[in-house]
MIGUNU-849917 format. One record per atom (N, C-alpha, C): x, y, z; residue in three letters. Coordinates in steps of 0.1 Angstrom, whole numbers, padded with zeros to 4 digits, always signed. Example, Ala and Ser with C-alpha at 12.3 -4.5 7.8 and 13.67 -1.06 7.14 Angstrom:
MIGUNU-849917
+0132-0057+0078ALA+0123-0045+0078ALA+0132-0033+0078ALA+0128-0022+0071SER+0137-0011+0071SER+0129+0000+0079SER
This chain:
MIGUNU-849917
+0045-0114-0078MET+0052-0101-0077MET+0046-0097-0070MET+0053-0091-0065ALA+0055-0077-0062ALA+0058-0059-0064ALA+0056-0052-0063ASN+0057-0041-0068ASN+0068-0029-0057ASN+0076-0027-0068ILE+0086-0019-0055ILE+0093-0004-0067ILE+0089+0010-0056MET+0092+0026-0061MET+0104+0025-0061MET+0114+0031-0066ILE+0126+0041-0065ILE+0123+0048-0069ILE+0124+0064-0058VAL+0123+0074-0065VAL+0133+0086-0062VAL+0146+0086-0066GLU+0160+0087-0071GLU+0164+0098-0082GLU+0167+0109-0083ASP+0167+0117-0094ASP+0182+0112-0098ASP+0188+0109-0096ASN+0203+0098-0104ASN+0197+0088-0111ASN+0200+0090-0122PRO+0193+0078-0137PRO+0204+0071-0130PRO+0218+0073-0125ASN+0229+0056-0125ASN+0226+0054-0112ASN+0224+0055-0103ILE+0225+0050-0091ILE+0209+0049-0090ILE+0197+0049-0096ALA+0178+0045-0096ALA+0186+0029-0100ALA+0192+0035-0115LEU+0198+0021-0121LEU+0203+0006-0112LEU+0214+0012-0106GLY+0214+0006-0102GLY+0212+0000-0089GLY+0206+0004-0079LEU+0197+0004-0068LEU+0184-0014-0078LEU+0186-0011-0091GLU+0171-0016-0096GLU+0179-0029-0104GLU+0193-0032-0103THR+0196-0043-0105THR+0199-0050-0093THR+0202-0039-0082ILE+0207-0050-0069ILE+0195-0059-0068ILE+0182-0050-0069ILE+0167-0056-0066ILE+0161-0064-0073ILE+0167-0066-0085LYS+0161-0080-0097LYS+0176-0091-0090LYS+0188-0082-0086SER+0195-0101-0082SER+0192-0110-0067SER+0183-0103-0064ILE+0179-0105-0047ILE+0165-0114-0051ILE+0156-0106-0058ASN+0142-0113-0065ASN+0138-0108-0081ASN+0141-0123-0089ILE+0145-0111-0102ILE+0127-0110-0104ILE+0116-0112-0101ASP+0101-0109-0103ASP+0095-0100-0097ASP+0108-0090-0090MET+0097-0079-0082MET+0100-0072-0102MET+0089-0065-0099GLU+0086-0051-0107GLU+0090-0034-0100GLU+0098-0031-0110ILE+0106-0018-0104ILE+0093-0007-0109ILE+0094+0003-0103THR+0089+0017-0115THR+0100+0025-0105THR+0105+0033-0114ILE+0118+0040-0112ILE+0110+0061-0116ILE+0116+0068-0108THR+0107+0086-0108THR+0120+0094-0103THR+0120+0101-0104GLY+0129+0110-0102GLY+0122+0123-0091GLY+0110+0127-0090TYR+0100+0134-0087TYR+0088+0127-0078TYR+0087+0135-0068ALA+0080+0134-0058ALA+0065+0134-0065ALA+0061+0144-0067LYS+0046+0143-0077LYS+0044+0131-0080LYS+0048+0131-0091GLU+0046+0117-0102GLU+0052+0101-0091GLU+0056+0110-0079ALA+0056+0096-0075ALA+0044+0090-0066ALA+0038+0100-0062LEU+0029+0099-0048LEU+0016+0097-0059LEU+0016+0101-0072GLU+0004+0100-0079GLU+0006+0084-0085GLU+0016+0075-0092LYS+0016+0062-0089LYS+0014+0054-0078LYS+0013+0057-0070ALA+0014+0054-0053ALA-0001+0055-0050ALA-0005+0066-0055ASN-0024+0062-0061ASN-0028+0052-0068ASN-0021+0052-0080SER-0033+0045-0092SER-0025+0036-0089SER-0017+0023-0087LYS-0009+0014-0078LYS-0007+0009-0070LYS-0009+0000-0064THR+0000-0006-0051THR+0008-0012-0048THR+0025-0009-0044TYR+0036-0012-0038TYR+0039-0020-0026TYR+0047-0024-0024GLU+0052-0030-0012GLU+0063-0024-0008GLU+0071-0016-0017LEU+0085-0015-0004LEU+0088-0002-0016LEU+0091+0011-0008PHE+0097+0023-0016PHE+0108+0025-0007PHE+0119+0031-0018LEU+0126+0036-0019LEU+0131+0054-0024LEU+0136+0058-0010LEU+0132+0072-0013LEU+0144+0083-0015LEU+0148+0087-0023ASP+0157+0095-0018ASP+0154+0109-0011ASP+0163+0116-0005ILE+0159+0122+0005ILE+0157+0137-0001ILE+0169+0141-0009GLN+0164+0149-0017GLN+0159+0151-0034GLN+0151+0154-0036LEU+0146+0150-0049LEU+0147+0163-0062LEU+0145+0162-0069TYR+0138+0173-0076TYR+0128+0188-0074TYR+0118+0180-0074ASP+0109+0189-0069ASP+0103+0194-0053ASP+0106+0178-0047TYR+0108+0184-0032TYR+0110+0171-0022TYR+0116+0176-0006SER+0121+0168+0004SER+0112+0151+0004SER+0124+0142-0005GLY+0120+0131+0006GLY+0113+0125+0017GLY+0115+0132+0024PHE+0105+0130+0037PHE+0097+0140+0039PHE+0092+0145+0032GLU+0078+0152+0024GLU+0069+0142+0021GLU+0073+0139+0010LEU+0071+0121+0003LEU+0066+0109+0011LEU+0074+0107+0020ALA+0068+0099+0027ALA+0056+0104+0037ALA+0060+0119+0041LYS+0047+0119+0051LYS+0034+0113+0042LYS+0035+0119+0031LYS+0023+0118+0019LYS+0016+0107+0017LYS+0031+0099+0018ILE+0028+0081+0015ILE+0020+0075+0028ILE+0028+0078+0041ARG+0019+0075+0052ARG+0005+0080+0050ARG+0002+0095+0048ASN-0016+0093+0047ASN-0025+0089+0036ASN-0013+0078+0028ILE-0026+0069+0023ILE-0028+0056+0034ILE-0043+0051+0036ASN-0043+0045+0045ASN-0038+0032+0041ASN-0037+0023+0025LYS-0022+0008+0026LYS-0015+0012+0028LYS-0006+0023+0026TYR+0003+0024+0033TYR+0013+0032+0045TYR-0002+0028+0057LYS+0009+0025+0067LYS+0019+0022+0076LYS+0018+0008+0067LEU+0026+0000+0072LEU+0036-0004+0065LEU+0036-0004+0056THR+0047+0001+0039THR+0056+0004+0040THR+0069-0003+0040PRO+0083-0006+0045PRO+0088+0010+0037PRO+0096+0014+0040ILE+0101+0028+0036ILE+0117+0029+0031ILE+0126+0027+0027VAL+0139+0025+0027VAL+0143+0044+0020VAL+0156+0049+0031PHE+0159+0057+0024PHE+0169+0060+0016PHE+0172+0067+0010ILE+0187+0070+0000ILE+0194+0085+0004ILE+0203+0084+0010THR+0207+0092+0021THR+0228+0099+0015THR+0227+0109+0009ALA+0237+0117+0013ALA+0246+0120+0027ALA+0230+0120+0036ILE+0231+0132+0047ILE+0226+0120+0060ILE+0231+0110+0064PRO+0228+0103+0077PRO+0224+0105+0086PRO+0230+0122+0088THR+0227+0125+0101THR+0209+0125+0100THR+0203+0127+0094LYS+0188+0129+0093LYS+0179+0118+0097LYS+0185+0110+0094GLU+0184+0096+0093GLU+0167+0093+0111GLU+0176+0101+0122LEU+0167+0096+0130LEU+0151+0102+0130LEU+0156+0110+0122LEU+0146+0121+0123LEU+0133+0111+0113LEU+0140+0106+0104ALA+0132+0100+0104ALA+0124+0086+0100ALA+0133+0077+0113PHE+0128+0065+0120PHE+0117+0069+0128PHE+0119+0084+0134LYS+0112+0090+0145LYS+0097+0095+0142LYS+0099+0097+0134GLU+0090+0108+0120GLU+0083+0100+0112GLU+0081+0087+0105ILE+0084+0091+0092ILE+0079+0076+0095ILE+0088+0062+0106HIS+0085+0051+0106HIS+0096+0046+0094HIS+0107+0045+0087CYS+0120+0043+0076CYS+0115+0025+0081CYS+0118+0016+0072TYR+0123+0001+0077TYR+0142+0009+0080TYR+0142+0011+0071ASP+0157+0015+0067ASP+0169+0027+0061ASP+0176+0028+0061TYR+0187+0036+0052TYR+0195+0032+0045TYR+0195+0036+0032ILE+0208+0035+0025ILE+0220+0049+0021ILE+0232+0049+0028VAL+0236+0058+0027VAL+0247+0063+0013VAL+0243+0071+0005LYS+0255+0075-0009LYS+0268+0082+0000LYS+0279+0072-0014PRO+0282+0066-0021PRO+0274+0052-0015PRO+0266+0043-0017PHE+0266+0029-0015PHE+0275+0016-0021PHE+0274+0008-0018THR+0283-0001-0025THR+0272-0015-0023THR+0275-0024-0031GLU+0261-0035-0034GLU+0252-0043-0027GLU+0272-0049-0018LYS+0270-0051-0002LYS+0255-0050+0006LYS+0262-0033+0008GLU+0253-0022+0013GLU+0239-0025+0010GLU+0234-0025+0000VAL+0223-0021-0003VAL+0210-0037-0001VAL+0223-0050-0005LEU+0221-0063-0001LEU+0214-0067+0015LEU+0225-0060+0023ASP+0220-0061+0034ASP+0207-0053+0040ASP+0207-0042+0035ALA+0197-0033+0037ALA+0176-0041+0032ALA+0182-0047+0017LEU+0166-0054+0014LEU+0168-0060+0016LEU+0176-0072+0019SER+0171-0090+0009SER+0161-0092+0018SER+0162-0087+0031THR+0153-0095+0044THR+0139-0091+0039THR+0139-0080+0037VAL+0126-0071+0040VAL+0118-0073+0023VAL+0122-0081+0009ILE+0120-0082+0003ILE+0116-0098-0001ILE+0131-0102+0004ASN+0124-0120+0012ASN+0111-0121+0016ASN+0108-0114+0025TYR+0102-0117+0038TYR+0091-0110+0040TYR+0090-0098+0039GLY+0090-0082+0046GLY+0073-0077+0039GLY+0077-0087+0024ILE+0059-0078+0019ILE+0058-0091+0008ILE+0058-0102+0013LYS+0049-0118+0007LYS+0039-0111+0020LYS+0021-0116+0010LYS+0017-0111+0013LYS+0005-0128+0019LYS+0001-0122+0032GLU-0004-0138+0041GLU-0019-0136+0030GLU-0017-0149+0034GLU-0032-0160+0023GLU-0038-0153+0031GLU-0046-0157+0042TYR-0060-0156+0050TYR-0055-0141+0060TYR-0070-0140+0065ILE-0076-0139+0077ILE-0079-0144+0090ILE-0079-0143+0104SER-0085-0149+0102SER-0096-0140+0120SER-0108-0141+0120PHE-0122-0137+0128PHE-0128-0146+0137PHE-0124-0143+0152ASN-0130-0144+0160ASN-0147-0144+0162ASN-0151-0156+0159LEU-0163-0155+0161LEU-0171-0171+0171LEU-0176-0159+0180LYS-0182-0171+0192LYS-0172-0174+0199LYS-0173-0190+0197ASP-0164-0203+0201ASP-0153-0207+0191ASP-0153-0202+0183PHE-0142-0202+0177PHE-0133-0195+0164PHE-0120-0199+0157VAL-0117-0188+0153VAL-0120-0192+0140VAL-0127-0188+0124TYR-0126-0185+0112TYR-0121-0181+0104TYR-0111-0189+0098ARG-0102-0185+0085ARG-0108-0184+0077ARG-0100-0175+0066ILE-0108-0168+0053ILE-0096-0163+0042ILE-0096-0169+0030LYS-0087-0161+0025LYS-0089-0149+0020LYS-0080-0143+0021TYR-0078-0124+0017TYR-0087-0121+0002TYR-0087-0130-0008ASP-0087-0129-0022ASP-0099-0133-0023ASP-0109-0137-0019ASP-0118-0141-0018ASP-0132-0132-0008ASP-0127-0125+0000ILE-0136-0113+0000ILE-0136-0100-0006ILE-0147-0092-0010ILE-0152-0086-0020ILE-0153-0074-0004ILE-0163-0073+0004TYR-0162-0058+0011TYR-0164-0065+0024TYR-0166-0050+0030PHE-0165-0049+0047PHE-0175-0035+0044PHE-0184-0042+0053GLU-0200-0027+0052GLU-0205-0030+0070GLU-0207-0013+0073VAL-0207-0013+0083VAL-0223-0011+0091VAL-0230-0023+0094ILE-0247-0022+0095ILE-0245-0029+0114ILE-0253-0014+0112GLN-0260-0020+0131GLN-0245-0018+0136GLN-0235-0015+0140ARG-0225-0012+0146ARG-0216-0031+0145ARG-0222-0043+0134LYS-0217-0053+0128LYS-0214-0044+0117LYS-0202-0058+0111ILE-0196-0056+0106ILE-0202-0069+0094ILE-0208-0063+0082LYS-0212-0074+0070LYS-0196-0080+0060LYS-0199-0093+0065VAL-0186-0090+0056VAL-0189-0105+0042VAL-0191-0094+0032VAL-0190-0104+0016VAL-0182-0108+0009VAL-0183-0123+0009THR-0167-0131-0002THR-0179-0131-0005THR-0172-0143-0015THR-0171-0147-0030THR-0179-0164-0030THR-0182-0169-0017ASN-0190-0176-0016ASN-0201-0172-0003ASN-0202-0163+0002GLU-0210-0164+0014GLU-0211-0151+0021GLU-0220-0148+0030GLU-0221-0137+0041GLU-0221-0141+0056GLU-0214-0129+0061PHE-0209-0140+0078PHE-0216-0117+0080PHE-0213-0122+0099GLN-0212-0108+0105GLN-0201-0113+0109GLN-0197-0096+0118LEU-0188-0100+0128LEU-0192-0086+0136LEU-0192-0097+0153SER-0192-0084+0165SER-0179-0082+0171SER-0180-0069+0178HIS-0171-0065+0184HIS-0155-0063+0171HIS-0156-0059+0165TYR-0146-0056+0154TYR-0152-0041+0144TYR-0141-0035+0143THR-0147-0018+0136THR-0139-0020+0127THR-0146-0009+0117LEU-0141-0013+0099LEU-0118-0009+0104LEU-0120+0005+0119ASN-0102+0012+0115ASN-0093-0007+0117ASN-0102-0013+0131LYS-0094-0021+0134LYS-0091-0039+0123LYS-0100-0033+0110LEU-0099-0045+0101LEU-0088-0042+0093LEU-0085-0028+0092GLY-0075-0023+0079GLY-0066-0017+0087GLY-0062-0024+0100ASP-0052-0033+0102ASP-0044-0039+0099ASP-0054-0052+0095GLU-0050-0064+0093GLU-0051-0069+0080GLU-0057-0060+0073LEU-0058-0063+0062LEU-0047-0060+0052LEU-0048-0063+0037THR-0030-0063+0034THR-0037-0048+0023THR-0025-0047+0015SER-0026-0034+0004SER-0040-0036-0005SER-0045-0042-0010ASP-0056-0046-0014ASP-0071-0039-0014ASP-0068-0037-0002PHE-0079-0034+0007PHE-0082-0015+0011PHE-0093-0015+0001ILE-0092+0003+0003ILE-0105+0006+0015ILE-0105+0018+0021ARG-0117+0024+0028ARG-0117+0035+0017ARG-0135+0032+0016CYS-0136+0040+0003CYS-0146+0046+0007CYS-0153+0047+0022HIS-0165+0051+0029HIS-0160+0048+0044HIS-0168+0057+0050ARG-0173+0060+0070ARG-0175+0040+0069ARG-0186+0041+0060GLY-0198+0019+0059GLY-0190+0008+0051GLY-0176+0010+0043PHE-0173+0003+0036PHE-0156+0003+0034PHE-0152-0016+0033ILE-0139-0009+0030ILE-0138-0021+0017ILE-0136-0019+0006ILE-0137-0029-0010ILE-0122-0036-0008ILE-0122-0046-0018ASN-0112-0049-0023ASN-0110-0044-0037ASN-0096-0043-0041ALA-0096-0033-0052ALA-0095-0047-0063ALA-0093-0056-0060SER-0090-0065-0072SER-0103-0069-0078SER-0116-0065-0067PHE-0128-0067-0074PHE-0135-0057-0080PHE-0131-0047-0083ILE-0136-0038-0095ILE-0141-0036-0103ILE-0151-0033-0107SER-0152-0037-0123SER-0158-0026-0127SER-0162-0013-0128SER-0162+0004-0127SER-0164+0010-0114SER-0161+0022-0117ILE-0164+0033-0115ILE-0173+0043-0121ILE-0184+0046-0110ASP-0190+0053-0118ASP-0191+0071-0108ASP-0178+0079-0116LYS-0177+0089-0109LYS-0191+0104-0107LYS-0199+0107-0118PRO-0206+0113-0116PRO-0220+0106-0102PRO-0222+0097-0103ASN-0228+0095-0094ASN-0222+0090-0076ASN-0208+0091-0083ASN-0193+0090-0068ASN-0196+0076-0059ASN-0202+0057-0067CYS-0197+0049-0065CYS-0194+0039-0075CYS-0188+0029-0070ILE-0180+0017-0070ILE-0187+0007-0076ILE-0188+0004-0085ASN-0193-0009-0093ASN-0177-0022-0084ASN-0185-0036-0083LEU-0177-0046-0080LEU-0182-0059-0084LEU-0174-0065-0091GLU-0180-0077-0099GLU-0190-0089-0090GLU-0195-0090-0094GLY-0205-0099-0089GLY-0213-0094-0080GLY-0216-0078-0075ILE-0224-0076-0065ILE-0234-0062-0076ILE-0242-0067-0068ASP-0252-0056-0072ASP-0254-0042-0070ASP-0250-0045-0055GLU-0255-0030-0048GLU-0239-0016-0050GLU-0243-0011-0055LYS-0232+0000-0055LYS-0223+0005-0042LYS-0211+0005-0039ILE-0204+0013-0032ILE-0203+0027-0031ILE-0206+0031-0027PRO-0205+0046-0022PRO-0191+0053-0023PRO-0188+0063-0027ILE-0178+0067-0026ILE-0174+0078-0018ILE-0172+0079-0001GLY-0175+0090+0004GLY-0161+0104+0009GLY-0170+0117+0007ARG-0153+0127+0005ARG-0148+0123+0007ARG-0143+0124+0023LYS-0133+0123+0027LYS-0124+0115+0026LYS-0131+0098+0018TYR-0120+0089+0018TYR-0119+0089-0002TYR-0119+0097-0009LYS-0116+0102-0022LYS-0105+0102-0027LYS-0092+0107-0017ASP-0079+0111-0016ASP-0077+0092-0018ASP-0076+0075-0012ASN-0080+0065-0012ASN-0081+0058-0019ASN-0089+0068-0031ILE-0087+0059-0046ILE-0086+0066-0057ILE-0082+0084-0057GLY-0078+0090-0064GLY-0075+0080-0074GLY-0063+0075-0074GLY-0057+0068-0079GLY-0058+0062-0090GLY-0065+0055-0081ILE-0073+0040-0090ILE-0083+0049-0102ILE-0091+0058-0103MET-0098+0063-0100MET-0099+0068-0119MET-0084+0074-0119TYR-0077+0073-0134TYR-0079+0063-0139TYR-0079+0050-0138GLU-0076+0037-0142GLU-0092+0035-0155GLU-0104+0042-0144TYR-0114+0042-0150TYR-0118+0051-0161TYR-0109+0059-0168ASN-0116+0068-0173ASN-0122+0063-0187ASN
């Protein structure tokens, strides 16, 4: 199941979009809000695979919201579709925010289907495996089996549910470009799989992961990356 957020301050338009999306794939889980601030809070607390953003919102511009979404590491490449009555602004959207497409109001059902069918059916499906180059062979491992990555003496330690191994010639920045949105950079030396979080120790700024004795630190610079998730562990 994929999560999709619709940020649209006209309830009728939002519900219409939800209906069309469900006609493409009934298993999509839809979140609707008309406020950019609330959308950003939800984007931090939960992972979404597609955003539909109205350009004119109650509190501030959909463009500004999109920029804030792009500043969250897990959404660097997540598809964003703008909803607008002012199509002349779309060139700005493509250039500055790298949006996937846009829908012009008033729209027809066919126009929405044309814009969203491909990305919903193909663009937001998760890859099951990631491949690593290890000496003379390529090693494939399921994303769901990876618990965390840690930098140790210029190498990357990979901790999985079954084993540990090290990567050379990799950086966390490079890995971050290849990982799914389940993975979060929580410290300059760590990327964790959020699905393995068992608890967050807020007073000590660290994370407990299932099956792992080591406490994973939360770096001050990276608190925004996990800010929403922290609310789940109040």
